[in-house]
N, C-alpha and C positions, 0 to 999 in steps of 0.2 A: 511365183508365176501362178496364173489363173489355172484352175482345174479344167483341163480340156479333154474331150473324148477323142477316140481314134480318128473319127471323120474330120473333126475340127483341126486336128494336128496335120492330117494329110492336106486339107484345104490351105492351111497356112504355109505348108511347105510348097505347094503348087503356086501360091501367091508369090512367095519369095523367088522361086525358080522362074516365074514369068518375067522377071526383070531382065534376064538374059545378059548379053554383053553390054548393052547400053546403060545398064544400071538405073533405068528410069522407065516408068509406065505412064501413059496418058490416061485421062479419064475414060476415053472411048475404049482403049485397050482393056482397061479394068472391067468395064461393063460387059464387053464381049467375053472376057474370061469367066465372069460369073453369070452368064446368060441373062444379062440386063437386070439382075437382082441387086439393086443398089443397096438395099438394107443389109444383105449378107456381106457384100463387098465393104460397106462402111463398118460393120461390126468387126470383121477380120482386120481391116485397116487400123482400127482403134487398138486392137491387141498388139499389132506390130509397132504402132507408135508408142504404146506404153512400155514395150520392151526396148525401145530405142533402136529398132532395126531399120526404120524408114524415116524420111523427112517429107514434109509437104511443101509444094511449090505451086504458086498460082492462086487466083481468087477463088474462094469457096465460102459457103455459109457454115454455120456451126454444125449442121447435120448433113452436109453435102460432101460429095467426093471432090477433092481438089483437081485442078487442071492437070497436075503432074505429081507423081510420087517418085522419090529418089531413094535408091537403096544405099544405106550407109555401110561402111566397111564392117561394122559389128554384125549387121544382118547377113552379109556375104560370108563372113567367117562362121557364123552360126549355122548357115545352110551347108557349108562345106564339112562341118563337124557332124552332120547327120540331121540337123533340123529338129523340128518339133516331134516328129515320129520317134526318132532315136532318144530324145530327151524323155519322152513319155515312157518308152520301154525301160529306160534306166530307172525312172521313178517307180515303175511297177515292180521292179526287182528289189528296190530299197526296203519295202515292208518285211521281206524275208530277213534281211540283215537287222532291221529294227526289232523284229520278233525274237531273233536269237539273242540280241542284246537284252530285250525285255525278259526273256527266260533266265538269262544269267543274273540279271538284277533281282528277279524274284527269288532265285535260289540263294543269292547272297543275302537278301532280306530275310528269308526263312532261317538261314544259319545265324544271322545276327539276333533274330528274335529268340531262337533257342539258347544262344549264349546269354542273352539278357535274362531269360527265365532261370537258367542255371546260376547265374551270378546273384539274382534276387533270392534264390533259395539259400545260397551260401551266406548272404547277408543276414537273412532271417535266422539261420542257425547260429551264426556268430553273435547276433544280437541277443538271442535267448541264452547263450552261454555267458555273455556279459551281464545280463539281468540276473542270472542265477548266482554269478560271482558277487554281485552287489548285495543280493539278499543274504548270501552266506556271510559276508563281512558284517552286515547289520546283526545277524544272528550271533556271530562270535562276539561282537561288541556288547550286545545285550547279555550274553552269558558271562562275559568278563565283568560287566557292571554288577550282575547278580552275585557272582562269586566274591567281588570286592565287598558288597554289602553284607553278604553272609560272613566273610572273613572278619569284617569290622565288628559285626554283631557278636561273633564267637570270641574275637579278641577282647571286646568290651566286657563280655560276660566272664571270660577267664580272668581278665585283669581285675574285675570287681571281686572275684572269689579270692584271688591272691591278696588283694588289698584288705579284704575283710578277715582273712585268717591271720 
């Protein structure tokens, strides 16, 4: 729905109420209702048409008021449920609900960000332990190779002494 101020909502409700029991308005009745301000009447009529609350009847130009307007059941039901004024009031109350939802979402977002940081810290700690473990394995491998070379060298030297004696 189009953003309407309080005055426009009241005017649209008056427009719908003017249909009365006959469920129709003539061009002359419409002009009298709006103090012969055809531009205002036409603008409000366009809103009601866009919402599907009224239908046009009779010959009219693109920017003229028709000979007769007919109130559709949808428009009558809308007026009985409080009309534009009530709808505007309920829309004004919605931001409070939206704000409370936004606050909840912000809190949840903050919690998730904190959880993410905590998990990233855990991942970094585990990665450093893995890296240390890999380095330690290389160190043991190198020490093992050095010991093998030393043992071979010692064994070779001892074996040479035994063979020469």
